[in-house]
N, CA, C and O atoms as a DFTB+ gen file, in Angstrom:
480 C
 N C O
     1  1      -8.240      18.211       0.954
     2  2      -7.773      16.956       0.511
     3  2      -6.016      17.237       0.450
     4  3      -5.556      18.377       0.390
     5  1      -5.297      16.195       0.472
     6  2      -3.990      16.142       0.641
     7  2      -3.293      16.296      -0.541
     8  3      -3.547      15.659      -1.563
     9  1      -2.250      17.286      -0.410
    10  2      -1.706      17.906      -1.747
    11  2      -0.285      17.108      -1.918
    12  3       0.121      16.872      -3.056
    13  1       0.453      16.703      -0.785
    14  2       1.584      16.019      -0.880
    15  2       1.692      14.948       0.084
    16  3       1.286      15.018       1.244
    17  1       2.301      13.882      -0.491
    18  2       2.760      12.547       0.148
    19  2       4.125      12.239       0.245
    20  3       4.878      12.850      -0.513
    21  1       4.636      11.351       1.084
    22  2       5.919      11.592       1.338
    23  2       6.594       9.897       0.883
    24  3       5.993       8.836       1.050
    25  1       7.747      10.042       0.385
    26  2       8.637       8.655       0.113
    27  2       9.691       8.767       0.492
    28  3      10.371       9.649      -0.034
    29  1      10.283       7.942       1.550
    30  2      11.649       7.516       1.991
    31  2      12.237       6.720       1.003
    32  3      11.831       5.677       0.490
    33  1      13.554       7.559       0.757
    34  2      14.711       6.668       0.036
    35  2      16.035       6.851       0.301
    36  3      16.257       7.678       1.186
    37  1      16.914       6.367      -0.162
    38  2      18.413       6.404       0.129
    39  2      18.690       7.173      -0.776
    40  3      17.962       7.230      -1.767
    41  1      19.805       7.949      -0.654
    42  2      20.410       8.844      -1.571
    43  2      20.760       8.185      -2.960
    44  3      20.640       8.735      -4.054
    45  1      21.198       6.957      -2.730
    46  2      21.767       6.197      -3.942
    47  2      20.338       5.984      -4.509
    48  3      20.311       6.378      -5.675
    49  1      19.229       5.534      -4.124
    50  2      18.149       5.140      -5.068
    51  2      17.360       6.362      -5.584
    52  3      16.485       6.248      -6.442
    53  1      17.710       7.539      -5.020
    54  2      17.078       8.721      -5.585
    55  2      17.924       9.267      -6.577
    56  3      17.326       9.817      -7.503
    57  1      19.387       9.258      -6.637
    58  2      20.152       9.576      -7.629
    59  2      20.215       8.489      -8.708
    60  3      20.544       8.925      -9.811
    61  1      20.008       7.347      -8.650
    62  2      19.350       6.340      -9.869
    63  2      18.234       6.950     -10.457
    64  3      18.268       7.070     -11.681
    65  1      17.229       7.372      -9.838
    66  2      16.055       7.769     -10.242
    67  2      16.359       8.946     -11.081
    68  3      16.088       8.934     -12.282
    69  1      16.907       9.954     -10.509
    70  2      17.121      11.079     -11.156
    71  2      17.652      10.858     -12.533
    72  3      17.163      11.308     -13.569
    73  1      18.644      10.158     -12.426
    74  2      19.245       9.814     -13.773
    75  2      18.590       9.087     -14.917
    76  3      18.980       9.058     -16.084
    77  1      17.389       8.427     -14.326
    78  2      16.528       7.651     -15.039
    79  2      15.296       8.387     -15.628
    80  3      14.627       8.036     -16.600
    81  1      15.104       9.664     -14.710
    82  2      13.981      10.400     -15.039
    83  2      12.499       9.750     -14.302
    84  3      11.377      10.230     -14.462
    85  1      12.842       8.544     -13.474
    86  2      11.743       8.083     -12.907
    87  2      11.896       6.970     -11.726
    88  3      12.778       6.121     -11.854
    89  1      11.244       6.962     -10.838
    90  2      11.514       6.436      -9.770
    91  2      10.795       4.945      -9.972
    92  3       9.595       4.925     -10.246
    93  1      11.412       3.907      -9.857
    94  2      10.683       2.522     -10.259
    95  2      10.440       2.129      -9.028
    96  3       9.586       1.243      -9.042
    97  1      10.895       2.451      -7.716
    98  2      10.616       1.747      -6.649
    99  2      12.002       1.357      -5.659
   100  3      13.086       1.060      -6.163
   101  1      11.820       1.400      -4.530
   102  2      12.802       0.626      -3.550
   103  2      12.829      -1.003      -3.711
   104  3      11.971      -1.535      -4.415
   105  1      13.701      -1.692      -3.131
   106  2      13.282      -3.268      -3.160
   107  2      11.830      -3.692      -2.756
   108  3      11.207      -4.449      -3.499
   109  1      11.309      -3.250      -1.665
   110  2      10.154      -3.589      -0.913
   111  2       8.915      -3.155      -1.961
   112  3       7.962      -3.913      -2.144
   113  1       9.036      -1.802      -2.653
   114  2       8.046      -1.446      -3.725
   115  2       8.155      -2.552      -4.656
   116  3       7.160      -3.261      -4.800
   117  1       9.268      -2.824      -5.347
   118  2       9.278      -3.861      -6.509
   119  2       8.695      -4.806      -6.147
   120  3       7.702      -5.161      -6.781
   121  1       9.170      -5.597      -4.886
   122  2       8.616      -6.862      -4.599
   123  2       6.969      -6.811      -4.424
   124  3       6.295      -7.748      -4.854
   125  1       6.415      -5.792      -3.843
   126  2       4.912      -5.642      -3.325
   127  2       4.078      -5.108      -4.766
   128  3       2.849      -5.150      -4.814
   129  1       4.904      -4.610      -5.906
   130  2       4.254      -4.212      -6.983
   131  2       3.466      -3.145      -7.031
   132  3       2.592      -2.993      -7.884
   133  1       3.725      -2.343      -6.119
   134  2       3.627      -0.779      -6.072
   135  2       4.645       0.078      -5.062
   136  3       5.488      -0.425      -4.318
   137  1       4.390       1.330      -5.204
   138  2       5.394       2.162      -4.498
   139  2       4.564       2.739      -3.449
   140  3       3.538       3.410      -3.552
   141  1       5.353       2.260      -2.180
   142  2       4.595       2.664      -0.935
   143  2       5.032       4.294      -0.459
   144  3       6.187       4.715      -0.379
   145  1       3.784       5.060      -0.178
   146  2       4.083       6.561       0.276
   147  2       3.287       6.559       1.552
   148  3       2.438       5.746       1.916
   149  1       3.731       7.623       2.150
   150  2       3.041       7.853       3.728
   151  2       2.549       9.502       3.701
   152  3       2.837      10.401       2.910
   153  1       1.788       9.493       4.768
   154  2       1.239      11.159       4.736
   155  2       2.131      11.465       5.914
   156  3       2.791      10.639       6.544
   157  1       2.067      12.650       6.106
   158  2       2.651      13.689       6.675
   159  2       2.423      13.122       8.322
   160  3       3.322      13.256       9.152
   161  1       1.287      12.570       8.608
   162  2       0.772      12.226       9.807
   163  2       1.737      10.820       9.934
   164  3       2.391      10.650      10.963
   165  1       1.779       9.893       8.898
   166  2       2.345       8.607       8.980
   167  2       3.719       8.103       8.906
   168  3       4.172       7.071       9.402
   169  1       4.458       9.229       8.026
   170  2       5.802       8.905       7.606
   171  2       7.098       8.890       8.836
   172  3       8.045       8.108       8.755
   173  1       6.963       9.721       9.764
   174  2       7.977       9.255      10.876
   175  2       7.600       7.891      11.526
   176  3       8.586       7.342      12.016
   177  1       6.478       7.222      11.656
   178  2       6.473       6.133      12.228
   179  2       7.014       4.898      10.920
   180  3       7.728       3.909      11.087
   181  1       6.549       5.265       9.992
   182  2       7.287       4.399       8.892
   183  2       8.978       4.193       8.933
   184  3       9.709       3.211       8.809
   185  1       9.191       5.551       9.159
   186  2      10.796       5.502       9.039
   187  2      11.249       4.519      10.345
   188  3      11.986       3.539      10.242
   189  1      10.607       5.035      11.648
   190  2      10.990       4.164      12.708
   191  2      10.479       2.717      12.630
   192  3      10.808       2.043      13.605
   193  1       9.894       2.208      11.881
   194  2       9.265       1.211      11.801
   195  2      10.351       0.317      10.717
   196  3      10.871      -0.773      10.954
   197  1      10.471       1.013       9.691
   198  2      11.189       0.387       8.376
   199  2      12.927       0.689       8.279
   200  3      13.736      -0.186       7.972
   201  1      13.221       1.854       8.550
   202  2      14.233       2.490       8.153
   203  2      15.176       2.892       9.461
   204  3      15.979       3.788       9.199
   205  1      15.217       2.450      10.660
   206  2      15.828       2.682      11.809
   207  2      17.505       2.526      11.529
   208  3      17.853       1.455      11.031
   209  1      18.413       3.393      11.782
   210  2      19.580       2.884      11.568
   211  2      19.947       3.295      10.119
   212  3      21.147       3.371       9.856
   213  1      19.135       3.539       9.256
   214  2      19.647       3.434       7.578
   215  2      20.188       5.170       7.440
   216  3      19.579       6.217       7.660
   217  1      21.466       4.923       7.019
   218  2      22.268       6.533       7.062
   219  2      21.886       7.005       5.445
   220  3      21.602       6.206       4.553
   221  1      21.931       8.043       5.339
   222  2      21.678       8.769       3.828
   223  2      20.293       8.706       3.528
   224  3      19.983       8.542       2.348
   225  1      19.357       8.814       4.436
   226  2      17.720       8.768       4.155
   227  2      17.507       9.955       3.645
   228  3      18.091      10.932       4.114
   229  1      16.613      10.066       2.572
   230  2      16.198      11.319       2.213
   231  2      14.581      11.286       2.261
   232  3      14.080      10.180       2.056
   233  1      13.903      12.127       2.452
   234  2      12.487      12.701       2.532
   235  2      12.136      13.302       1.518
   236  3      12.626      14.415       1.332
   237  1      11.193      12.765       0.558
   238  2      10.875      13.189      -0.710
   239  2       9.039      13.837      -0.675
   240  3       8.043      13.205      -0.321
   241  1       9.095      14.825      -1.020
   242  2       7.681      15.515      -0.802
   243  2       7.285      15.415      -1.987
   244  3       7.916      16.073      -2.815
   245  1       6.249      14.663      -2.419
   246  2       5.952      14.146      -3.946
   247  2       4.346      14.919      -4.084
   248  3       3.567      14.810      -3.138
   249  1       4.016      15.558      -5.115
   250  2       2.829      16.017      -5.575
   251  2       1.681      14.839      -5.841
   252  3       1.753      14.090      -6.815
   253  1       0.652      14.771      -4.890
   254  2      -0.477      14.045      -5.484
   255  2      -1.262      14.085      -6.661
   256  3      -1.895      13.165      -7.178
   257  1      -1.128      15.441      -7.076
   258  2      -1.954      15.926      -8.242
   259  2      -1.211      15.217      -9.451
   260  3      -1.788      14.636     -10.371
   261  1       0.220      15.362      -9.297
   262  2       1.092      14.870     -10.746
   263  2       1.074      13.256     -10.496
   264  3       1.115      12.519     -11.481
   265  1       1.020      12.760      -9.311
   266  2       0.879      11.214      -9.386
   267  2      -0.686      10.942     -10.058
   268  3      -0.886      10.236     -11.046
   269  1      -1.576      11.558      -9.400
   270  2      -3.243      11.253      -9.908
   271  2      -3.208      11.283     -11.304
   272  3      -3.996      10.527     -11.871
   273  1      -2.328      12.123     -12.129
   274  2      -2.492      12.225     -13.347
   275  2      -1.869      11.203     -14.195
   276  3      -2.054      11.209     -15.412
   277  1      -1.039      10.203     -13.529
   278  2      -0.442       9.190     -14.342
   279  2      -1.389       8.080     -14.668
   280  3      -2.416       7.910     -14.012
   281  1      -1.010       7.234     -15.797
   282  2      -1.892       6.266     -16.049
   283  2      -1.963       4.989     -14.747
   284  3      -3.061       4.509     -14.466
   285  1      -1.145       4.686     -14.275
   286  2      -0.936       3.684     -13.230
   287  2      -1.550       4.468     -11.988
   288  3      -1.101       5.594     -11.769
   289  1      -2.614       3.919     -11.102
   290  2      -3.483       4.475     -10.105
   291  2      -2.805       4.780      -8.985
   292  3      -2.045       3.920      -8.537
   293  1      -2.920       5.928      -8.371
   294  2      -2.578       6.092      -7.045
   295  2      -3.755       5.827      -6.120
   296  3      -4.749       6.535      -6.280
   297  1      -3.770       4.736      -5.007
   298  2      -4.658       4.329      -4.529
   299  2      -4.434       4.316      -2.895
   300  3      -3.368       3.951      -2.399
   301  1      -5.436       4.708      -2.208
   302  2      -5.195       4.959      -0.705
   303  2      -5.933       3.287      -0.057
   304  3      -7.082       2.851       0.001
   305  1      -4.833       2.846       0.266
   306  2      -5.300       1.194       0.805
   307  2      -5.079       0.993       2.364
   308  3      -4.042       1.420       2.872
   309  1      -5.897       0.444       3.016
   310  2      -5.397      -0.150       4.513
   311  2      -4.215      -0.467       4.283
   312  3      -3.745      -0.868       3.219
   313  1      -3.592      -0.265       5.469
   314  2      -2.377      -0.902       5.960
   315  2      -1.888      -1.001       7.403
   316  3      -2.490      -1.866       8.039
   317  1      -1.042      -0.401       8.017
   318  2      -0.906      -0.420       9.472
   319  2      -1.950       0.134      10.045
   320  3      -2.314       1.292       9.843
   321  1      -2.623      -0.874      10.983
   322  2      -3.597      -0.637      11.859
   323  2      -4.829      -0.177      11.118
   324  3      -5.680       0.445      11.753
   325  1      -5.007      -0.424       9.830
   326  2      -6.456      -0.145       9.241
   327  2      -6.279       1.125       8.514
   328  3      -7.129       1.502       7.707
   329  1      -5.186       1.818       8.772
   330  2      -4.967       3.400       8.429
   331  2      -4.700       3.280       6.795
   332  3      -4.192       2.302       6.247
   333  1      -5.129       4.426       6.176
   334  2      -4.909       4.196       4.480
   335  2      -3.704       4.661       4.351
   336  3      -3.389       5.712       4.910
   337  1      -2.892       4.006       3.646
   338  2      -1.694       4.567       2.978
   339  2      -1.851       4.783       1.439
   340  3      -2.664       4.075       0.844
   341  1      -1.206       5.610       0.836
   342  2      -1.275       5.790      -0.699
   343  2      -0.201       4.963      -1.246
   344  3       0.897       4.897      -0.694
   345  1      -0.524       4.258      -2.442
   346  2       0.299       3.253      -3.103
   347  2       0.304       3.644      -4.570
   348  3      -0.795       3.811      -5.099
   349  1       1.280       3.792      -5.210
   350  2       1.177       4.220      -6.437
   351  2       1.428       2.659      -7.323
   352  3       2.298       1.835      -7.039
   353  1       0.397       2.537      -8.463
   354  2       0.736       1.141      -9.151
   355  2       1.436       1.709     -10.476
   356  3       0.871       1.526     -11.554
   357  1       2.639       2.387     -10.416
   358  2       3.214       2.984     -11.869
   359  2       4.227       3.331     -11.474
   360  3       4.119       3.480     -10.257
   361  1       5.679       3.671     -11.973
   362  2       6.586       4.317     -11.679
   363  2       6.480       5.767     -11.446
   364  3       5.632       6.361     -12.112
   365  1       7.232       6.472     -10.571
   366  2       7.347       7.854     -10.205
   367  2       7.922       8.587     -10.900
   368  3       9.117       8.315     -11.020
   369  1       7.403       9.842     -11.686
   370  2       8.387      10.568     -12.489
   371  2       9.111      11.648     -11.381
   372  3       8.490      12.062     -10.402
   373  1      10.292      11.979     -11.635
   374  2      11.216      12.766     -10.756
   375  2      10.529      14.064     -10.700
   376  3      10.681      14.866      -9.778
   377  1       9.829      14.226     -11.634
   378  2       9.493      15.668     -11.689
   379  2       8.041      16.001     -10.706
   380  3       7.616      17.151     -10.594
   381  1       7.506      15.042     -10.164
   382  2       6.532      14.788      -9.204
   383  2       7.205      15.229      -7.988
   384  3       6.329      15.556      -7.187
   385  1       8.349      15.383      -7.498
   386  2       9.113      15.450      -6.536
   387  2       9.018      17.066      -6.389
   388  3       9.522      17.851      -7.192
   389  1       8.252      17.449      -5.169
   390  2       8.357      18.921      -4.915
   391  2       9.453      19.616      -4.216
   392  3       9.878      20.731      -4.519
   393  1       9.902      18.825      -3.204
   394  2      10.862      18.931      -2.205
   395  2      11.482      17.688      -1.729
   396  3      10.840      16.661      -1.506
   397  1      13.207      17.856      -1.527
   398  2      13.934      16.676      -0.612
   399  2      14.419      16.981       0.347
   400  3      15.146      17.972       0.284
   401  1      14.277      16.380       1.505
   402  2      15.155      16.579       2.656
   403  2      16.030      15.600       3.019
   404  3      15.817      14.417       2.750
   405  1      17.119      16.030       3.682
   406  2      18.022      15.124       4.190
   407  2      17.292      14.596       5.721
   408  3      16.650      15.372       6.429
   409  1      17.516      13.205       6.050
   410  2      17.183      13.195       7.402
   411  2      18.390      12.539       8.266
   412  3      18.728      11.359       8.182
   413  1      18.884      13.355       8.974
   414  2      20.140      13.057       9.813
   415  2      19.543      12.222      11.145
   416  3      18.466      12.523      11.660
   417  1      20.244      11.329      11.539
   418  2      19.870      10.166      12.577
   419  2      20.516      10.931      14.155
   420  3      21.614      11.435      14.392
   421  1      19.492      10.771      14.887
   422  2      19.966      11.101      16.026
   423  2      21.164       9.980      16.813
   424  3      21.878       9.176      16.214
   425  1      21.121      10.192      18.121
   426  2      22.199       9.471      18.804
   427  2      21.728       7.656      18.892
   428  3      22.519       6.723      19.035
   429  1      20.266       7.568      18.761
   430  2      19.725       6.491      19.107
   431  2      19.358       5.685      17.319
   432  3      18.771       4.609      17.207
   433  1      19.718       6.273      16.470
   434  2      19.620       5.867      15.240
   435  2      17.984       6.143      14.580
   436  3      17.616       5.484      13.608
   437  1      17.237       6.998      15.112
   438  2      16.168       7.799      14.403
   439  2      16.248       8.612      13.764
   440  3      17.216       9.315      14.056
   441  1      15.671       8.965      12.912
   442  2      15.764      10.242      11.827
   443  2      15.144      11.484      12.465
   444  3      14.118      11.420      13.143
   445  1      15.871      12.722      12.197
   446  2      15.132      13.798      12.559
   447  2      14.460      14.542      11.702
   448  3      15.188      15.095      10.877
   449  1      13.157      14.787      11.586
   450  2      12.398      15.153      10.529
   451  2      12.214      16.609      10.482
   452  3      12.128      17.256      11.526
   453  1      12.162      17.048       9.550
   454  2      11.591      18.555       9.337
   455  2      10.383      18.852       9.795
   456  3       9.745      17.801       9.854
   457  1       9.626      19.923      10.215
   458  2       8.415      20.126      10.466
   459  2       7.650      20.141       9.268
   460  3       7.848      20.929       8.343
   461  1       6.324      18.811       9.309
   462  2       5.758      18.913       7.999
   463  2       4.086      19.370       8.273
   464  3       3.485      19.112       9.316
   465  1       3.574      20.007       7.243
   466  2       2.347      20.574       7.340
   467  2       1.328      19.548       7.449
   468  3       1.111      18.971       6.384
   469  1       0.579      19.127       8.536
   470  2      -0.144      18.332       8.502
   471  2      -1.330      18.700       7.677
   472  3      -1.888      19.734       8.042
   473  1      -1.931      17.981       6.468
   474  2      -3.022      18.187       5.476
   475  2      -4.060      17.257       5.955
   476  3      -3.808      16.300       6.686
   477  1      -5.094      17.528       5.575
   478  2      -6.609      16.840       5.762
   479  2      -6.654      15.940       4.710
   480  3      -7.653      15.241       4.537
């Protein structure tokens, strides 16, 4: 079972969430009605597709166990190419974030990711 999923957020979005104690979502999350997450296997493609050239991007490693305990459900739903992506239908408490990583950009505007453990 997947123990952690990943959220991409700007430093400003994350700073605001920490101040409030919860992450309500980025503009795309608010428009869609849920917070978008990716697995370790999906997150780099998500960054390439939706965040190329975005400076000050953070990768947040989030506890699936903590999100699953919330009143709003964490659902695995088909998205890109039919792959299942985690979507949270609630706000995310900042305490659910296990680790955060800065994502510097390479010369082509793509983010450089840390080595992430692939989970089943």
